[in-house]
C-alpha positions, 0 to 999 in steps of 0.5 A: 202896141196900138191895141193897148192904146185903143183899149186904154182910150176906150176905157177912158171913153167909157169912164168919161161917158159914165161920168157925164151921165152920172154928174149932177152939176151941168158944167161938169157933165158938159166937160165930161161929155167933151172929153168923151167926144174927144176920146171917140175922135182919137179912136177914129184917128187910130182907126185911120179915119181922120175925116171922121175924127175931124168932123167929130171935133168940128161938129160935136166938140166944137159946135154942140158943146159950145152951144151947150155951155152957152145955154148953161151959163146964160140960163143959170140962176142962183145956185141952190146948195143941197 
């Protein structure tokens, strides 16, 4: 049962990773990157590495994504429609 859960979270992580690098809008790409990093943290929890999962959430999801979202929101100019 754990193997199927690991496989499902791994597939979701791959989907979010592909979405993060192929998205044209920066906010949606940052959101996809957040979900990808959370899926990596959940894989750590399944592997009984709770400390690494906590560090993953605190450092990457908490700090890096917050910094990325603030820079996107603060440097955003007028929207250019294609």
